[in-house]
C-alpha positions as CSV (number, residue, x, y, z in Angstrom):
1,X,22.2,-1.8,0.2
2,X,19.7,-4.4,-1.0
3,X,16.9,-3.4,-3.5
4,X,13.9,-1.9,-1.8
5,X,11.5,-4.5,-3.2
6,X,13.3,-7.1,-1.0
7,X,13.4,-5.1,2.1
8,X,11.1,-5.6,5.1
9,X,9.8,-2.1,4.6
10,X,8.3,-3.0,1.2
11,X,6.5,-6.0,2.7
12,X,5.0,-3.7,5.4
13,X,3.9,-1.2,2.7
14,X,2.2,-3.9,0.6
15,X,0.5,-5.3,3.7
16,X,-0.7,-1.9,4.7
17,X,-2.0,-1.0,1.2
18,X,-4.1,-4.2,1.2
19,X,-5.3,-3.6,4.8
20,X,-6.4,-0.1,3.9
21,X,-8.3,-1.4,0.8
22,X,-10.1,-4.0,2.9
23,X,-10.9,-1.4,5.6
24,X,-12.3,0.8,2.9
25,X,-14.6,-2.0,1.9
26,X,-13.2,-2.3,-1.6
27,X,-12.5,-5.4,-3.6
28,X,-9.5,-5.3,-5.9
29,X,-11.8,-4.9,-8.8
30,X,-13.7,-2.0,-7.3
31,X,-10.5,-0.3,-6.1
32,X,-9.1,-0.5,-9.6
33,X,-12.4,0.8,-11.0
34,X,-12.1,3.9,-8.7
35,X,-8.6,4.4,-10.0
36,X,-9.8,4.0,-13.6
37,X,-7.3,1.2,-14.1
38,X,-7.6,-2.6,-14.8
39,X,-8.0,-5.0,-12.0
40,X,-4.6,-6.4,-12.7
41,X,-3.2,-3.0,-11.7
42,X,-4.5,-3.4,-8.1
43,X,-3.3,-7.0,-8.0
44,X,0.2,-6.1,-9.2
45,X,0.4,-3.4,-6.5
46,X,-0.5,-5.7,-3.7
47,X,1.8,-8.5,-5.0
48,X,4.7,-6.0,-5.2
49,X,5.0,-6.3,-9.0
50,X,4.4,-2.6,-9.6
51,X,6.4,0.1,-8.0
52,X,4.6,3.3,-7.0
53,X,5.6,6.9,-7.2
54,X,4.4,9.5,-4.7
55,X,1.7,10.8,-7.0
56,X,0.3,7.3,-7.6
57,X,0.4,6.7,-3.8
58,X,-1.5,9.9,-3.2
59,X,-4.1,8.9,-5.8
60,X,-4.4,5.5,-4.1
61,X,-4.9,7.1,-0.7
62,X,-7.6,9.3,-2.1
63,X,-9.3,6.2,-3.5
64,X,-9.0,4.5,-0.1
65,X,-10.4,7.6,1.6
66,X,-7.2,8.1,3.7
67,X,-4.9,11.1,3.7
68,X,-1.4,10.6,2.4
69,X,0.1,11.9,5.7
70,X,-2.1,9.6,7.7
71,X,-1.1,6.7,5.5
72,X,2.6,7.5,5.9
73,X,2.1,7.7,9.7
74,X,0.4,4.3,9.7
75,X,3.3,3.0,7.7
76,X,5.9,4.3,10.1
77,X,3.8,2.9,13.0
78,X,3.7,-0.5,11.3
79,X,7.5,-0.4,10.7
80,X,8.1,0.3,14.4
81,X,5.9,-2.6,15.3
82,X,7.6,-5.0,12.9
83,X,11.1,-4.0,14.0
84,X,10.1,-4.4,17.7
85,X,8.7,-7.9,16.9
86,X,11.9,-8.9,15.1
87,X,14.2,-8.1,18.0
């Protein structure tokens, strides 16, 4: 099994994280400020250089004003769309 950072699912996750940040009206700098982290933290997340655990993802969802369950559902929906487009 290939590493998760190289899988299509990870690309969907990164795209969705950025999309939610933009929908929340946050720049990377403001998003990082809300998380009380440096701007490079937000950049590293969106570029896939930083892996997230569930607690961090929950904090990110809170900062983006989206529930964790709603985020996961959107992720699953995006995966279904990307798999359908690839067939």
